N, C-alpha and C positions, 0 to 999 in steps of 0.2 A: 504494500500500500504506500509506503514511503521508504526513504533510504536510512531510517534509523536502525541502529544496532540494538538488539534486545538480548537478554540472557534468560534461557529457560532452565528451571531448577526442578530437581526431584530428589526425594529422600526415601529410603526404605528403613523401616523401624521394627522394633520388637513387638509393637502393638499400637493401639489407637489412642492411648491415654497419655496426654502430655503431662509431664511432671513425674510419671511413673515409667513410661516406656522410653526407649533410647534409640538413637540413630545407629544403623548398622552399615548403611551405604549412602553416599551423597554424590550427585553428579550435576553438572551444569554444562550448557553449550551456549556459545554466543552465535547469533545468526542475524542475517539481513535477508528479508523475504524468504525464499526457499533455500538460501545458501547457508550451510553450517560453516562458521568461520573458525571456531576453536572448541576444544572439549576439555572437561575436567571430570575425573572419576576417581573415587577413593572409598575403599572399605574402611569401616570404623569398628574398633573393638569395644563392645558394650561391657558393662559391669555385671549384667545379669545373663542367665541362660536364654537362648533364643527358642521360643516355643516351636514345636514341631510344625504347626500350621503355617508359621512364617517361613520356616526353612523350605517347606513344600511349595509355598506360594512364590518365593523368590528364587529358589534353587541355589541360594548362597551356601557355600560349604562352611560348616562351623569351624573346621580346622583352619581354613583360610582366615576366618575372623579372628581366631586366637593369635594369629601372627600380625594382625593389622594394628596400626597406631590408634591411640585414643583421639577423640575429637579435638582436644586442645592442642594436639600436635599438628593438625592440618587446617584448623580454623582460619589462620591468618592467610594461608595460600588461597583458600576458597574466597575469603573476603576480597583479596586482590583481584581474583579472576572475575568476580561479579562487578566490582567497581561501583560506579554510580549509574550504571545502565538500567533502563526499565526492566522489571522482572516479569516473567511469564511463567505460569504453572497451572497444572490441572488440579482443581480444588486446592489452590495454592495456600489458603489460610492454614491448613494443617502443616504443610512443609515449613512455612515461616514460623509457626508456633514452636515446632521442634527445634528449629535453628536458633530462635530467640532464647529458648531454654538453655542453649549452649553459649549464650552471651553475645550473639551476633545482633547487629542493629541494621535496620533498613529504612531509609528515608525517601527512596525514589518511588515513582509510580509502579503499581503492581496490577497486572491484568490476569484474570482467572479465565482459562479457556473453558472450564465447566460452565461458568456463568454465561460466557459469550455464546457457547454452543446451545444452551437452553433458549437463547434469544433467536439465533440465526438458523437453527436446525430444529424447528418444532416438528413433532410427530415421529422423532426417532425413538425407537423402543427403549434404548438405554443410553445413558450419558457417561458410562464408564469410558476410560481412555481407549481401551481395547475395542469396545463396540463402536466408538466414533471413528477410530482408525479403519476398522473393517467397512463401515458405512461409506467413508470417503476414499477407500482404496489406498490408504497409507500402509506400507509394510510395517508389521509390528511383531518381529520374530521372537523377541525376548521380553514379553510382558513381565512387569514387576521386577525388572532390573533398572536401577536408577538412570544409567546413561541412555539406554534404549527409550525409556519413558520420557526423558528430557528431550531427546531428538524428535520423538513422535509428537510431543507437545509443541515443539517449534514448528513442525510441518503443519500441525492442526491450526496453530495461530495464523500462519501465512495463508492457509486456505480460507479460514474464517474472515480474514481481512479482505481477501478478494471478494468473498460473498457480500461483505458490507458494501462494496463499491457497486454491486449489482442492484442495490435498492434505489428507488427513485428519490428525487429531491424532496418531495412532499413527506415521504416516510422518514428519511434521514432527519429532516427538519423537526418533525414531530418527536422522534426519538431523543434528539438533543434537548428539545423543550422539556420533555418529561424528566429526562435525566438531571436537568438543572435543578429539579425540586429536591433531589436526594443526594446530590454530590457524589455519584459513583465514579470511580476512576475510568470506567468504560466510556464516559462522556467524551474524554479526549480523543479516543479512537473514532467515535461517530462524528465528532466535529471535524477531524482531519479528513474523514471520508466525504463529509458534506462540502468542505472547501475544495477538495480535489474534483468532486462531481460538478460543483458550480463552475470551476475553472474550465472543465471540459465542455460544459453546456454551451459556452460561447463559441466553441470550435465546432460543435455538433448541432446542426439545425434542429434535429428531432428533440435532443435534450433541451435546447433553448426553448422550444415550444412548451415542453413539459414544465420548465422552471417558471414560466410566466405566472405570477400571482400565487405560487404555491408556498413560497417560504414566508409564512406568516405565523402569528401566535396561535391561529386556530384553523389549520388546514382541514378541508373537507375530505375525509378519507373513508373509503369503503362504504359510501352511502348507497351505492347501487346494490342490486341483489348479488349475493355471493354465488359464484359459479359452482353448481353441484356436479357438473360433469355429465349429467344426463337429463333429458327432458322429463317433465312430470307426466305421469300416466293417469288415466281416468280411474275413478274408484271401481273396485271389483263389482261385477254384476252377475247374478245367477244365470247359468247357461240354460237351465231347464232340462239338462241331461241327468235323469235320476236313476240310470241303470246301476245296479249294485256292482261293487268291485269284484273282479274275477279272482278268486283265491288261488286257483291253479296258475294263472298268469303271473301273480305276484310271487308265488313260490318259484316259478321258472326264472324270474329275474335273478334270484340268488343262486341258481345252479351254475356249475362250472362252464356250461355252454351259454349261460345267460349274460345279461349286460355287465354284471359284476365280474364274472369270469373273464370277459373280454377286456374289461377296463383295468383290472389289477393283475400284474404278473404274479404267478405262484398262488393265485386265489384258491382257498379251500372252503367249500360250503360248510356252514355250521347248522346242524339240524335244529338246535334250540332257537337260533335266529329266525329260521324259516317258520317254525311253529309260532313264535311271537308275532311275526309279520302277518300270518294268517289270522291270528286271534285279534290283532288290532284292526285289520280289514273287516272282520266280522262285526266288531263293535261299531265301526262306522256304518256298515250296511244296516245294522239293526237299531242304530241310535241308542246305544246302551253304555253304561259305565263299565270299565274293565280295570282291574288292578293286576299288575304283573310284577313278579319278582324275577329278575333275570340276573343270574350270577355273573361274576366278573368274566369277561371274555366272550359273552354272548353276542356282543355287537348290537346292543339294544337301540342305540341312536338310529342306525339305518333301519332296524326292524320296525320302528314307528314312523320314521321319516318317509319311507317309500309308500306305504298305504295312505298316510296322511296327505302326501303331496299328490298322489294319483286322484284321491277323492276331491281335494280342493280344486285341482286343475280341471277335472271333468265337470264338476258342478258349479264352479265359479263361487265357491264358498270359502270363507277364511278359516284357517286353523291356527290357534294360538299355541305356541310351545313355550313352556315356562321352565326355567332351571333355577337352582339355588345359587350356584357358584358362577363367578365371572369366567373361570377356566372353561367350564362346560359351555357357557354361552358363546365364548370366543370360538371354541372348537366347532360348535354347530354352525355358527354364522360365517366363520372365516375358512372352514375346511370342509365339513360334511355336506353342507347345503351346496356350496360351489361344485364339489365333486359330483353331487347328484344332478345339478343343472347340466354339467358337462356330459355325464353318462346319458341322461335323458335325451339331450340334443343329438348325440351320435347314434342313439338307438331309435330315433324317430318317435319318442314318447312325448307327451304334451309338454310345452314350455310352461314354466311357472316363475313367479316373482316372490322374492323373500325380502323382509325388512326387519331391522333391529330397532326396537323402541325402548327408550329408557324414561325414567321419571323426569319431569320438567327441569328439576334443579341441575341436571347434567348438561343442559344446553345453554349456550351463551344467548343473552337477550341483547339485541343490537341497540334497542332504545336505552336500556340502563347503562350499557357500555358507553354510548356517546354522552349520556348525562354525567357519568362519573369522570370522563376525560375533561369535561369543561369545568369541574370544580377546582377551586384554588387550594383548599386545605385537604391534602391527601396524606395518608400515612405512607411510610417507606414501603410497606408490604403492598399497598394498593398501587403505588407507582410501579413497583417491580412486576406485579401482575399485569398492569396495563401495557408495559413495555413488551411483555411476552405475547399478549393478545394482539398487539399492534402488528407484529411480524408473523403471527400465526393466521390471522384473518385471511390474507390473500391465498393461503394454501389449503385451508380446511374446506371440506365439502359438507361436514356433518355438524360443526360447532360443538362437538362433544368434548367435555373437559378432560377425558382420558387421553386425548391427543396432546394436551398442554402440560409442559413440564413445570408445574407449580411446586415449589418446595416450602416446607415448614409453614410459617404463618401467611405465606401468599395464598394458601388454601382458603383461609378465612375471607380474604379479599374477593374470592370467587362469589361469595354470597351476595356481593353488591352488584354483580353483573350477570347473574344467572336468571333464567326464567323462573318467576315465582308467581304463585296464585295471587299474592297480595298486590302485584304490580302489573299483571298481564291483562290488557284490555282486548286481547283476541283480535277479531277481524277489524276492530276500530283503530288498531295500532298502525301508525304510518309505515312500520317495518313488517307488516303482517305477511306480505307476499314472500319476502326473503327470510322470514323468521325460521331459524334452524329447527325449533321444536315443532312448528306447524308443518314444515317441510317433511320432517320425520313422520309426523302424524298422517300427512297426506300419502306418503310412501306406504305406510302401514295400511291405509284404506284401499290402496290399489294392489296389495300383496296377497298371495295365497297363503304364505306362511309368515307369521309374525312372531319373532323370538323376543321374549321378555324375561324378567326374573320374578321369583315368587313375591318379592316385596312390592313390585309394581302391580302384579296380579291382584294382590290383596288391597293395595291402595285404590285400585279401580273399583273394588267392591265398596270400600269406605266412601268413595266419592260418587257413588251411584252411577257407575259406568261413564264417567266424564273423561277418563284418561285413555283407555283403549278404544279403538273402533269397534263397532258391534261384531260379535262372533258367537257361533253356536257350537263350536268344536274346540276341545281343549286337550292338550297333552301336557301332563305335569311330570317332568323327569326329576330325579332326586326327591321323590315325593316323601321320603322319610323326614325331610326338613319342614314339611308344610305346616304342621301344628305350631312349631316354634316361631316360624316367620309370621304366621297369622296372629299369634299372640302378641308379638312385638309390634306389628303394624297397627293392630287394633287397640293398642295401649294409649294412655293419655299421661303426659308429664307436665308439671307446672312448677316453676320456681319463682323466687322473688324477682329476679332480673327480668323475666319475661313479662310479669305484671307491671313493673316499673317502666319497661320499654313501651308497653301499651299506653300507659299514662303520658309518657313523653311524646308518643306519636299523636296524641290528642292535643297536648299543650305543654310546652317546655320553655322556661326562661333561663337563659344562660348569662354569662358575664357580658359586660359592655352592651347592655340592652339587646342581646340576641334573643329573639322570640321565634319559636318555630312550632310546628305541629298543625294538625288539621284545623283546630278552632281558631288559630291565628291567621290561617290562609283564607278561610271562607269569607270573612268580611272584606278582605282585599279583592277577592274575585267578584263578590257581589257588587262592590263599588265600580269595578271595571265594566260590568254589564248594566250599570244604571240602577243598582239597588235590588233588582229582581222582583219588584212589585210585592204582592201579598206573600208569595212564597219566600222571598228574601226576608221579609219582616218576621215570618214564623221561624226561619233559620236563626236569625239574630236573637230572637227571644229564647230559643232552645239553648243557644250558646251561653247566654247570660244565666239561665237556670243551672247549667252544668258546671260553671266555674267553681262554686263552693264545693260541689261534690268531688271535684278532682283533688282539691286540697285534703278533704277528709279521706279520700281513697288512699292517698300516699301514706298518711298516718296509719290507716287501718292495715295496709300491706305490711309495713314495718312491725306493727304490733303482732299480727298473726304469725309472721315468720320468726320473730323473737320468741314467742310462746312455744311454737313447734320445736325450734332448735333446743330450747331449754328442756322441753319434755323428753326429747331423744337423748340428750346428754345425761339426764338424770335417770334414764330407764335402766333398771337392773340387768335386763337381758341384752342391752346394747353393747356387745363386745366389738370385735373388729378393729383392726389397727388403723385402717385408712378410711373405709366408709362403713357406716353403720346402717343396717337395714332393719327397720322395725315394722313388722306386719301389724296392721290395725285390725285386730279381732274384736269381737263383742266385749271380751274381757278387758282389753286395753281401753275401749271407749267408755267403760263404766267407771274408770278411775276419776276421782274428784277433779284432778288437774285438767282432764280432758273436757270437762264441762266448761271451764274457762275458755278453752280453745274454741269450742263450739259457739259460744256467745260472741267471741271476737270475729269468728269467721262469718257468722250470720250477719253481723254488722257490715262486713266487707261485701258479702253477697247482696245485701240490700242496696248498697251504693252502686255495685256493678249492674244491678237490675235497672236502677234509675238511669245510669249512663246509657245502657243498652236501649232503653225505651226512647230516650232523647235522640240517640243516633238513628234509630228506626224512623223517627219523625223527620229528621234532617234528610235521610235517604229518600223518603217520599217526595219532599219538596224539591230536592236536586233532580229527581227523575222528571218532575214536571218542567223544571227549567231546561233540562237537557233536551227534552222533546220539543220545547218551544224554540230554543236558540242553539243548542249543541255546544261542543267545546268543553264540557264538564266531565268527560270520561274518567280522567284520572282521579278527580275529587270524589266522584260517585263510587268508583271502585274502592278507594281508600276508606270511605265511610262505611261501605258494605263490609269490608274486611274487619274493620275495628268493631262494628256492631256484632259481627259473627263471633269475634274473639271474646267480647264481653259476655255473650250468652254461653259460649262453650266453656269458658273458664269458670263461670258461675255454676252451671249445671254439673259439669264433670268433676270439679273440685269438691262440690257438694257430696258426690258419691264417696269421695275419699274421707272427708271429714265426718259426715253423718252416717255413712255406711250404706251399702248396696249389696243385696244378696247375690247379684249376678257378676259382681266384680271382686277381684283380689286387690286390696289396697295396702300400700305401704309407704313409709317415709324413708328416704335415703339421705344420710348426712355425710358429706365428704369433708372429713376433718381438715385435710390439707388445704382445700380451697375455701373452707367455711361456707359451703353451699348446701342448702336443704332442698330436696325435690319431693314433690307429691306424685305418686304414680297410681294409676288404676289400670288393671289388665283384666280381660274377660276371664271369668272362671272356667268357661268352656268355649272353644271355638267351633265345636262340632255342629251345633244348631245353625250358627251363622254360615258356615261353609256349605252345609246341606241346603239351606233354604235360598241363600243368595248366590251360590256358585253351582253346585252339582245339579240342583233341581232346575236351574235356568238353562242348562246346556243340553243339547241333543246327545253329544258324545263327550265323555270324560275318560281319558286314558291316564292312569297313574302308574309310573314305573320307577323302579330302583333296584339296586342289588340287595337291599336290606329292608324288607317289609314284613317278613313272616317271623313268627316265634313258635318253635317246636311244631312246624308244619301247618300253621294257621295264620290267616290275616286278621283275625277277630280284633286283636288289640289296636292295630293301626286304624282299622275301619271305624272302630268306636271313637277313637280320638279325633278323627277329622270329619265324622258325620257321613261317611260313605255307606249307604244302606244296601239295598239290593244291587248286586253287581256281579259280573262274570269275574272269575278268578283264574289266574294261571301262575304256576310256580315252576320255574325252569332251572335245572341244575346248570352250573357252569360247565362248559366243554372241557375244562382243565381236569386232569386226573389227580385230584388232591391226595388220594391214597398213595400214589407213587411220588408226587411232587413235593408233598409237605408232611411234616411231623409236628404234633403238638406235645410239649413236655411240661408236666406240672410237678415241681419239687414237692415232696410230702413232708419235708423236715424244716420248713421255713415258718417263722412265726406269722400269725395272721396280721393284717395291716394295723389293727388297733392294739397289738401286743408289743411289749418291750423287745428291742433288738431287731425289729423289722427293717428299719431304714439302713442300719449298717450292713445287714445281711443282703439287702438289695444291691448296695454299692459293691460289695465283694463279689456277688453273683455276676454283675455286669462286667467287672474287671476280668474275672476268670473266663467268662464267655467270650469276651472280646479278644482276649489273648488266644483262645482256642480257635476262634473263627478268623483271626486276622482282621478284625473290624467288621466291615460290611454289615453294620447293625443299625437298626432303628429301635429306640426304646421309647415307648409311649407312657406318659404320666397323666394323672388326672388333676394335678395341682402344680402350679409353677414354683411354689416354695420347695416341694420335694425334688423337682427337677434341678433347681439351683443348688440345693444341698448335695445332690448326687454329682453334679457337674464339678463342684469344688473338690469332692472327695476322690473322684476317679481320674481327673485330668492329668495330674503329674505322673501317676503310676503308669497310665496307659501310654503317655508320651515316651516314657523310658523304654517301652516296648515298640516304639515306632508307630503307635496308633493315635491318630488325632481325635480330639473330642470337640464336637460343635453342639451348640444348644440354641433353641428358639428363644428369642428375646435377648440373646447375648451376642451372637456372632453374625447377625444379618437377617435378611428377609427369608421367608419360607422358600421362595424360588431359589435364592442364592445358596441356601444350605443344601437343598436337594441337588442342585447342579454340582456343588462341591463334593457331595457324597458320590455322585456318578464319576466325577473327575478323579477323586482320590478315595477309592473304595476302602482303603485301609484306615477307616474312620468309624467313629460311633456318633450317631446323631440323636440327640435327646429332644423330644417334642411333646407338646401338650395341646389341648383344644383342637386347633385347626389341623394338626397332623394326623388326627384319627381318621380323617377322610380326605380324598382328593389328592393324596401324595402318590405319585406314580413313578416307581423306579424299576425299570425292566432290566433283567439280567443279573449278573453276579455281584453287582455293586451293593445289592441288598439280599443277604442270605439268612440273616437272623433277625427276627422280630421279637422284641421283648415287650410284653404287656405287664407293667409293674403292678397294676391294681385293677380290679374290676371297676368299670366306669359308672359307679352309682352317682346320681345327682346328689347335691348337698341337701340333706333333709330339712335344714332351716331356711332354705331359699323360699321366699314368700309364695311363689307360684307352685313350687313342689309341695310345700306344706299345705296350701289351700286345696290343691287338687287331690292330694292324698286323703283328705277328709271325706271325699265323695265315695270312698271304697270301704267295704267292711274289713278287708284285709289289705291295707294300702301297700305294705311292703311287697307282698307277693303278687298283688293284682296290678300295681302301678310301677313301683320302683324297679322290680326285677325285669319286667318286659322292656322298659325304657333302656335299662342298662344292657340288656341282651342286644338290642338294635345297635347300640354304640359299639359294643364288643365285636359284633359282626363287621361293622365298618372298619375297626382297627385291624381285625384279622385279614380283611381284604387287601391290606397294604402289601402283603408278602408276595403272593403269586399273581403276576400281571401278564404272563404269557405262557404258552405251552412249554417253553424251554426253561422257565424259572423253576428253581428248586430251593427249598429252605425249611427252616425250623422255627416254630413259634414257641416261645417260652413264656408261660404265664406264672408270674411270681406271686400268685395269690392262692393260698391253699384252700380258700373257701370253696373253690370248685370241687374239692374232694370232701370237705367236712360238712358242708351245708346241703340241705335238701334241694335247694334251687340250683346247685352246681351242675347237675345233670342237664337241666334245661338249657344252660349256656352251651354245653357241649353238643346237645341234640340239635341246636340251631345252626351249627357249623356245617359246611359241606362234608361229605364222608371222608374223614381224615384219620390217620393212625394217631392214637392218643397213648402216651406213655407216662407213667409216674415213677418216681425214684428219688434218690437223695440228690442234694445240690452238688455233693462231691463228685458224683458220677456224670454230671451234666457236661462239663467241658470235654471230657473224653468222647462222650456220645456225639456232641456237636462236631468235634474234629473228625470223627470217623464218618459221620453222615455227609459232611461237606467234601471229605476226601473221596468218598465213594462217588458222590455226584460229579466232582471235578474229574475224577478218573474216567467215569462213564461218558462225560461230555467231551473229554479230551480224546 
């Protein structure tokens, strides 16, 4: 971009904690443009041992480090090499922190290629140095070695600088304007690019035309419709073709000679997949619900996609497909459905359209974005988010936040620019035609298949079908999660901050005579339209009546939450180190202190009722004025939203405070943040799902690998309200009897007995040494996971086995990828690791289930629902735990070639009556019991035999 000489720096360290970890290698290169001018590289001897995972990551030989100088011996040479040149680095803040800890000082400009890449390369899947190098075609043979990383960073900086010059003058000008608000070092680079671009504009007639009138404080950017890359299609219309699906034709598609056999080399038909496809087609033909348990390896996605697609395309009727996880949603929309479209096209089968639809808050609102850009007082995070959106807008066709690399607190800034019910005026918005959310909605209206997640599916029920386009056919994959998601989506939460925000949105006075809120804006708007006649007078009178109520409301909010907080703090049952959850039972509500809370809350509710009534009156008058003159859309919407909040907060918080037989109510007190939240969740979602979902649909297909318990679907059906339906239980095509072995030690203490935790730690150490790592250990609580991590890490590293843990060593995806890359590892996981983790092959050969995954009995939802059963433990807790256990078990065998052993370190499988139910719910697998001492030898022999036979 210019002739300046920069220096790119990189360090390798013993870990990521400055102050504790040390530098083990440092490198720097001076460069101009793409030319490397000089290099500096030096190993550094640390005072502490280098963890195995760092040795693996960097490939640095510990013996070479032992011969290297200390940092104080090379620091002066490094400082001379850097000089006063501008510094470049990838996530450079960390490198400089580590160098400053060694006494180095830096006063020159510093440029971060990570930050620059998140601006100039939106929609890249990862911003790691290696991923960016791969994306831009920069060779990166020796990742995680300091010199190579420094050289790659220099090349990356040069390419990003060139990309900056490709931006037009208006965009560069706006970037400089926004950056001026936060003083980021990157502003220098954009100013230089702007100067260079402006100089060239006078030499280039096209650029000169572009520049006219664009360099201003308020450029008009992206006001035209974003280019989605494809024309919009008309809404789906029924074809009138009501012939039933041909089951034999569908089965033939899955045969070796059929379309799948021709499309995929080495294709092998799976009888369970064909059986499921026929059952799904029958359910569509007969308009009936179907529940299917399809074991791992069945290929259930294609088994429901093929009949669903044929039915939708033939009839011109929409099928909604709902998943729980983003992983499955991405797999369906980005892989399986495009595969199917390609296969159908080559086989002369009907063409079909598919759409992905997310909740409103996932999409950018162009109106709110432009409004935020014009504001003067913006936070640093808001400016950073605006900068990223600025450069993302010309490239996005979806406006979906997942494409936008927002980090840390920039995420909260998104809430000021996303589509929200509170600010969306729909067809009356000036940006309606180009609105990303409504484009996605129109795409869904024209699609045969609409992919959503469970949360949106349930939100659509709660919003009386205002989110999804109308549909009569539904496929719910990962259906074992439906009850939990429905409970979460149909719950109500309220805290002090949300009530105070509501009052601020009505009327707020700030410093220096700042007055804002609906009630301060209404008089100004009325005066602009000449007073508004009789309607205007009625609005003015309502405002005057409300003013004293707002002052009383604030006092009442503080009083109510002070009383509630004190009540929870003094409650004898409120343990919990960080957040205390107190379930509000009849017994709790009979305490004398609760009567005082009820009186205070009744007072608040009366004020909210008064405010709500006045807002309803204002709303009526505004509608009248809107119909007569127009231009009041925004005010009308805000009034409606505030009126709805007043009613909702009053009625639903009343359930929490005064009790409601159909709700589970509790208080949560977060001690660290000093925040108290009221929550009401439905006692049962079965009736809601039955009446508002299943009864409304012609076809409902529910599928998962884990829906049955001991050969029956009764438990899951009762939990989600699925009454009369067809049932299909399909075994996995994998040969578990040959591929897997379950081992239960019979001499380990039970989880609530003394000595259990040390025994688990020793068992994992012995197992890992015997298996050479290749292990995933599942926990039910993060404190047990952390305790185990601390106890086993050093011992296993001495044996060349790395230890990684959820919440300590990176994201779930990063940890699973590292286990695949370095199988000589033990990975400890909880919660999300029980399902959705997919490691095919030798990298995962041992699965340890440390404890049966029973829900916490004191959890308010578990406790309340347990009371509905005569034998809650056996009728409710055990079945729930079995479903979770089956999910965990499913992590081990992911292909026909996989072999492995499952070790359950919970003797209750042998000592309790319910233990056999757990084992009966697994696929037919060999189960062995014996001592802990004999386990390592057994594992070593089992894996040796497997490796011998596979070799």
